N, C-alpha and C positions, 0 to 999 in steps of 0.2 A: 562754764566759768573756770578760769585758771586761778589757782591760789599760789601766791608767792611764798617761798620757803627759804628759811635760813637753817643751817646746821652748825651748831656749836660743838667743838671738839671733832672737827672733820678729819683730822690727821690720824685718829686712832682706829682701832679695829671696828668698834661699834659705829663710829662716824662713817667709816668707809663702807660698811654694809648698808647703812641708811642711804648713803648716796647712790650705791649700786642699785638699790630697789627704787629709790625716788626717781632716778634717771629714766625709768621705764613707766612711770606713773603718768597717765594722760592728762590728769587734772592739776598736777603740781609742777611749778617752775622753780628750779633751784637758782636763787639769785645771790646768796651770800653764804660763804663757808668761812668758819673762824677756827683759830688755833691759838696756842700760847707761844711756846718757844719757836714754833715753825711759822709764825706770822710773817708774811711777805714772800713766802715761797709759792711757786705754782702748785696747785693741788696735785697735779700728776707727778710731781717730784716725790710726794709722800704716798700717793695712791695711784701708781702707774697703770693699774688695770682699768681705771675709769677714763677711757679715752674720749667718751662723748662729753666729758666735763673738763677737757684740757684748757678751756678758755678761762677757768676760774682761778683766782689767786686767794690764798689764805690771808685773812685780816685778823686783827686783834679781837679777842673775845670780850666784848664790852656790851652793856645794855644799849648803848647808842648804836652800835653796829647791828644789833638784833632787832631793834625797834622798827616799826613800820612794815613788818611782814605779816602775812595772814597766819602763817604757821612757823613756829620755832621748835626744832628738835634739838634737845640738849644731850650730849654724850660726854659727860664730864665725871671725874672721880667724885665719890660721895663727899659731901660737905661743900662742894664747889657750886653745884647747880642751884641749891637753895639760896645762896647769896646772890646769884645772878638773876634768877627768875622773879624774885621779889620786885624787881624794878621794871618788869615788862607790863604792858597794857593789859587790863583785865579782859578785853575783848579778843586779844590774840590767843589763838590756840597754841598752848605750850605743852609739849610732850617730853617728859624727862626720862631718859634711858638710864639714869643713875639711880641710886638708892634713896635719895633725900626725901621723897614723898610717898614711899610705899607703905610705911608702917603707921597704923593708927595709934599705937601705944608709945608714948614718950618713954616709959620705963623700959620697954624692949629696945628702943633706939639707944638709950643710954647704956644698956647692958651689952649690946652687940656692936655698936658703932661709936658712941660717945660724941660729945659736941652738941651743938644746937639741934633740936628737933624742929624741922620746918613744917610739920603737919602733913596729913595724908591727903592725896588727890585721888581722883577716880582711878581705879586700878585697871591696868590695860591687859586683861586676859578675858576677852569677850565670851569665850565658851565656858568659863567657870560657873558652876552652879551656885546660885546665891538665893537661899530660901526657895520660893516657888518659881523663880525666874533665872535669868542669866546676867552676868556682869555687863553684857552689852546694853542692858536696859539702863544701867547707871551711866554708861559712856555716851549715850545719845545726847547731843547738845552740850556736852562738857567742854570747858575751855582750859582745864588743867588736868592732865593725864600723867600717871606714873606708869611707865612701862615696867614689866616685872623683872625680877631676877631670873635668869635663865634656868638655873637649877630649881628654884622655887616653883615656877609655873609648871615645869615638867612634872614634878611630884604632885602638885595640886591637881592638875588635869588627870594624872594617873589614878588618883584615889577618890576624887570628889564624887563620882557616880556611886561608888560603894558606900560612902558615908551618907550621901543624900537618900539612898534607897534603904539604908539600914541593914545591908547584907554583910558589912564588915564592921569591926570595932576600930575606933580611932585612937585607942591606946595600944602600946606595944607595936607601933609601926616601925619597920626597918627599911631604909632606903640606902642603897649603895649605887653610886654613879661613876661611870667612866666618862671623863670629860677632857675635851681638848684644851690646851693651854691658852688659846685665844680668848677664852672667857676671863682671863686675868688681866687683859688689856695689853697695850703695846709698850708700856714703859719697861725699861731694862730691869730685869730681875734675875739674879744669878741662878736661882733654882729652876728657871724656865729656859735657860740656855739649851741649845740642841744637845750639847754634850751631857747635860743633866737629865734630859727627857727621853732621848732616843734609847730604845732597847730596855726600857724599864717602866714600871708602873709605880707612881708616887702618891700615896695617900696624904691628905693634908686636912687641916682643921678638924682633927679627930676628937671625939669625946664631947660632942655637943657644943662646939665653939663656932661652927660656921654661921656666918651672918644671915644666911637664907632660912635658918630654922624658924625664927619667929614669923617670917613671911609665910612659910608653909602652914604653920599652925593657924595663922590668921585666915588664910584662904579656906582651910578645912572647917574652921568654925563657921564661916559664911555658908559653907555647904551643908551645915547642920550638926557638926560635932559639938558636943558639950565639953569634952575634955580631949586634949590631944597630947600624946607623948610619942616622940619619934627619935629613933637612932639614925643619924644621917651622916654618911661617910662618902665624901667625894674622893676620887682617885684620878690624878692626871695620867693620861696615857698618850703615847706618841701619835696622835692625829691632830692636825692643826685646828679643826673645828668639829663640833659634835658633842652630844650627850646621849649616853645609853643609861637610862635609869631603871634599876630593878628594885621595885618596891613591894614589900609583902605586909599583909595585915591579917589578923585573926578573923576567921569566918564567924559571923554573928550566929548565935544559937538558932537552929532551925532553918538557916538559909541553905538552899540546895544549889548544886552546880549550875542548873538551868537558870535559876533566879539570879545568880551572880553574873553569868554572861549576859542575860537579858538587861541587867542594870546598866552595863557599859554600852551595849549595842543601842539601847533605847536613848540613853543620854546623848550619844553622839551621832545618831542616825542622820540628822539633818545638818551636821557640821562639816563643811567642805575641808576645813583645815585640821580636823582631829578625826582620825580614822581608826576604827578597830579592825584588826586583821581576823581572818577566819580562824576557827578553833584549830589549835595545833601549830599556828604560825607565830613567829616572833620577828620583830624588825631588826634591821642593822642601821647603823648611823649612815652608811653609804647610801641608803635608800632615800634619805631626806636632805642630802647635801645641796645647799643653795635654795631649798624650798621652804615655804611657810607652812610646813606640814608637821604634825605630830602623829606618828604611827605607833599603835599599841597592840601588844599581844597579851591575852588574858589566859591564865592557867589556874586551875584549882588543885592545890596540893592537899588531897584528902588525908594523907597519912599524918601531916603536921597540922592540919586544920587551918591552913592559911591560903589566902588568895595571893597570886604572884602576878604583878603587872610589869611588863617590860616596855618602856617607851623610848623611842628615838626621836630626837629633834636636832636640828642645826642650831647651836647655841647663839650664833650671830643672826640667824634669820628668824625662825619662829620664836627662838628664845629671847630675842631683843628687838632688832630693827623691824622684822616682819610684824611682830606684835604691836609695835609702836605705830606703824603705818596702818595696819588693820584697825586699830583703835581710833586713829585720826579719821579714817574713812567714816566710821560710825558716828563720830562726833559731828562731822560736817554734813551728814545725811547722804553721803555717797554710797554706792554699792560696796559692801564690805570687802569683796574680793578685788576691787580695782587696784591694778598695779602689782598684784601678788600672784604667785604661781604655786600650785601643788606639786609641780614636777621638779624632781631633783636632777642632778648631773651625774652621769655614769659613763665610763668607769671612773 
């Protein structure tokens, strides 16, 4: 069976990555691509790397343009997708790559985003531990899915096994992330100009202000944490795409180094897209470029009494578009790996 697909926000980075992956999906047919100011332009004028989709023209982003498709992927700024998706048929599978449907708490939404809270949808991180199961159990058969924030899902996946198994404490977590500027979107922002980014590392949203913090706390509570406190600091570095997240947490009393490693290895033993590296190895962002893969290195710092988890993802692939397509596969009953690869691009 072939499913017809529309992508809203197709001229942006997330939209472009969705289209790159969707173009290779054997069960999906891209029939509509939409934009706002770029409406009327050929898709390849904005996404020149998508040569197999050169027949497509961008049209206005309206409910009428998106209606009638089996699947609608939405890659719009926060506050925009909620307004749009409310008008789509309940039987259409809608996957929102923006923030509008990630948070359960309206209070958190108001504090970190502001504006109308559109309510939470099924969260698109299939491998995330939720109670005695995984988030893929919630995604099966869903018709509304919220793809994750790339930084948030990276930290959640990094720490959930330790939280669920009780070998780490969920207070006093520290996460520092090196991130590529593509995560901020394609709109012109002076602080993301090449002259501002090249040759420097730029911290931002310092001091507990980053919008992904409540999303991380939400995911870790699902994994079993009763209380979460996290110091979260992202740093823009001069690579176009990628996240290298270094997360540390206090070792729970009595937990041994062997138990700690076993927690992560057991949690992800059967997960094709989340892989734990052998002891003593840590990943690089280059290892996951273009792949729907999260690679993790686990270390036990006995001197400080902390576990250190270093995780690399491609923020546009596993962090956003890959997670969205993986979740859509599950919702539709397709094999989870359909149209996705664990192989990156090198050099």
